[in-house]
C-alpha positions as CSV (number, residue, x, y, z in Angstrom):
1,M,28.1,90.7,-86.2
2,D,26.7,90.1,-82.7
3,F,28.5,87.6,-80.5
4,A,28.6,86.7,-76.8
5,I,31.4,85.4,-74.7
6,R,30.6,82.7,-72.1
7,T,32.2,80.1,-70.0
8,L,31.9,76.6,-71.5
9,T,30.6,73.6,-69.5
10,A,30.8,69.9,-70.0
11,D,27.6,70.1,-72.0
12,D,29.7,72.0,-74.6
13,V,32.1,69.1,-75.2
14,P,30.7,68.2,-78.7
15,A,30.8,71.8,-79.9
16,Y,34.2,72.3,-78.3
17,R,35.5,69.2,-80.1
18,A,34.3,70.5,-83.5
19,V,35.8,74.0,-83.1
20,R,39.1,72.7,-81.6
21,H,39.4,70.2,-84.5
22,E,38.9,73.0,-87.0
23,A,41.6,75.0,-85.3
24,L,44.1,72.1,-85.3
25,V,43.4,71.2,-88.9
26,N,43.5,74.8,-90.3
27,H,46.4,76.1,-88.2
28,P,48.6,73.1,-87.3
29,E,51.6,75.4,-86.7
30,A,49.8,77.3,-84.0
31,Y,49.2,74.5,-81.5
32,G,51.2,71.9,-79.7
33,S,48.5,69.4,-80.2
34,S,47.2,67.7,-83.4
35,P,43.8,66.6,-84.8
36,D,44.8,62.9,-84.2
37,S,45.5,63.5,-80.5
38,L,42.2,65.3,-80.1
39,A,40.4,62.4,-81.9
40,K,41.9,59.9,-79.4
41,R,40.5,61.8,-76.4
42,S,37.0,60.6,-75.2
43,D,34.3,63.0,-74.4
44,A,34.8,62.0,-70.7
45,E,38.5,63.0,-71.0
46,L,37.5,66.4,-72.5
47,A,34.9,66.9,-69.8
48,A,37.6,66.3,-67.2
49,M,39.8,68.9,-68.9
50,F,36.9,71.4,-68.4
51,E,37.3,70.7,-64.7
52,Q,41.0,71.5,-64.7
53,M,40.9,74.5,-67.0
54,T,38.3,77.3,-67.5
55,L,37.2,77.4,-71.1
56,F,35.6,80.4,-72.8
57,G,33.7,80.5,-76.0
58,V,32.6,83.0,-78.6
59,V,29.0,82.3,-79.4
60,V,27.0,83.5,-82.4
61,E,23.4,82.6,-82.7
62,Q,23.9,79.8,-80.1
63,R,26.7,78.3,-82.2
64,L,30.3,78.1,-80.8
65,C,32.6,80.0,-83.1
66,G,35.8,80.5,-81.0
67,L,37.7,79.3,-78.0
68,A,40.2,80.3,-75.3
69,A,41.3,78.4,-72.2
70,F,42.7,79.5,-68.9
71,G,44.8,77.3,-66.6
72,Q,46.3,78.1,-63.3
73,G,49.5,76.8,-61.7
74,E,48.7,74.2,-59.1
75,G,51.9,74.1,-57.0
76,E,52.3,76.4,-54.0
77,R,55.0,78.3,-55.8
78,E,53.2,78.5,-59.1
79,R,49.7,79.6,-58.1
80,H,50.4,83.2,-59.0
81,R,50.8,82.2,-62.6
82,G,48.1,81.4,-65.2
83,G,48.2,80.5,-68.9
84,L,46.2,81.5,-71.9
85,Y,45.8,78.5,-74.2
86,Q,43.9,77.3,-77.3
87,V,42.9,80.7,-78.6
88,Y,41.0,80.5,-81.9
89,V,38.2,82.3,-83.6
90,Q,36.7,81.2,-86.9
91,P,37.7,83.3,-90.0
92,S,34.2,84.9,-90.3
93,L,34.7,86.5,-86.8
94,R,38.2,87.9,-87.4
95,G,38.2,91.7,-87.4
96,T,34.9,91.9,-85.5
97,G,36.3,92.4,-82.1
98,A,35.5,88.8,-81.0
99,A,39.1,87.8,-80.4
100,P,40.0,90.8,-78.3
101,A,36.7,90.3,-76.3
102,L,37.6,86.6,-75.8
103,I,41.0,87.5,-74.4
104,A,39.5,90.3,-72.3
105,A,37.1,87.8,-70.8
106,V,40.0,85.4,-69.9
107,L,42.0,88.3,-68.3
108,H,39.0,89.5,-66.4
109,Y,38.5,86.0,-65.0
110,A,42.2,85.6,-64.2
111,R,42.4,88.9,-62.3
112,G,42.2,88.2,-58.6
113,R,43.2,84.6,-59.2
114,V,46.7,85.1,-60.5
115,L,49.2,87.9,-60.8
116,Q,50.3,87.1,-64.4
117,V,49.2,85.3,-67.4
118,H,51.6,83.6,-69.9
119,L,51.1,82.4,-73.4
120,G,53.2,81.0,-76.3
121,V,52.7,82.1,-79.9
122,G,54.5,81.2,-83.1
123,A,57.1,83.9,-83.9
124,H,55.8,83.9,-87.5
125,N,52.2,84.7,-86.4
126,Q,52.2,88.5,-86.6
127,P,48.4,88.9,-86.4
128,A,48.3,86.9,-83.2
129,I,51.3,88.7,-81.8
130,R,49.7,92.1,-82.5
131,L,46.4,90.9,-80.9
132,Y,48.2,89.8,-77.7
133,Q,50.3,93.0,-77.6
134,K,47.1,95.1,-77.8
135,A,45.8,93.1,-74.8
136,G,48.9,94.1,-72.8
137,F,51.1,91.1,-73.3
138,E,54.8,91.5,-73.9
139,I,57.4,89.2,-75.4
140,Y,60.0,88.1,-72.8
141,R,61.7,85.3,-74.6
142,T,61.8,83.4,-77.8
143,E,62.1,79.6,-77.6
144,P,63.8,78.3,-80.8
145,R,62.4,75.2,-82.4
146,A,59.6,75.0,-79.8
147,L,57.4,72.9,-82.2
148,F,58.1,70.6,-85.1
149,V,55.1,70.7,-87.5
150,N,54.9,69.3,-91.0
151,G,58.6,69.0,-91.4
152,R,59.6,72.4,-90.1
153,Y,60.6,73.9,-86.8
154,I,58.5,76.7,-85.3
155,D,60.1,79.3,-83.0
156,E,57.7,80.4,-80.3
157,H,57.5,83.8,-78.5
158,L,56.7,83.5,-74.9
159,M,54.6,86.4,-73.7
160,V,53.4,87.6,-70.3
161,R,50.7,90.0,-69.1
162,F,51.2,91.2,-65.5
163,L,47.8,91.8,-64.0
164,D,49.1,93.8,-61.1
165,E,50.6,96.4,-63.4
166,A,49.3,98.7,-66.1
167,P,49.9,97.1,-69.6
168,G,53.3,98.1,-71.0
169,K,54.7,99.3,-67.7
170,T,58.4,98.4,-67.1
171,E,60.5,98.2,-64.0
172,N,62.2,101.5,-64.8
173,E,59.0,103.6,-65.2
């Protein structure tokens, strides 16, 4: 399947809202937000978010089919850190290389802006953990009970990718 990765703009808010809603409904345990909280946000609020974060999309035949967001620390002591958020690709794109390409686009964008990129992923979500590990992320901590979704607690692995080092490199190497 042919796909393209591109940066989203405020013009993409309606398509973003649809795909983000799909992600939140189909995988509630994977996100700290909910469909209800998304529904309460106006298009203007979402467009403002596009100014604060850089959003990337997987596009197939001019249709948005996946998302990822990058945000950078704003304080003078946090500017070296960025975050990977809201990663989602529709089921029809899984296994096609779209998710790794999306993450690679975010990391390419982050390089030169930050020294490291952080993310959180449900400790139960083995496919996502493998995806992030293949992209060079490493688990550095597990936050117990990070989320409470549908009556159960979700532990979350915190992962980091150091952009100024080769993936998988440790201090002792």
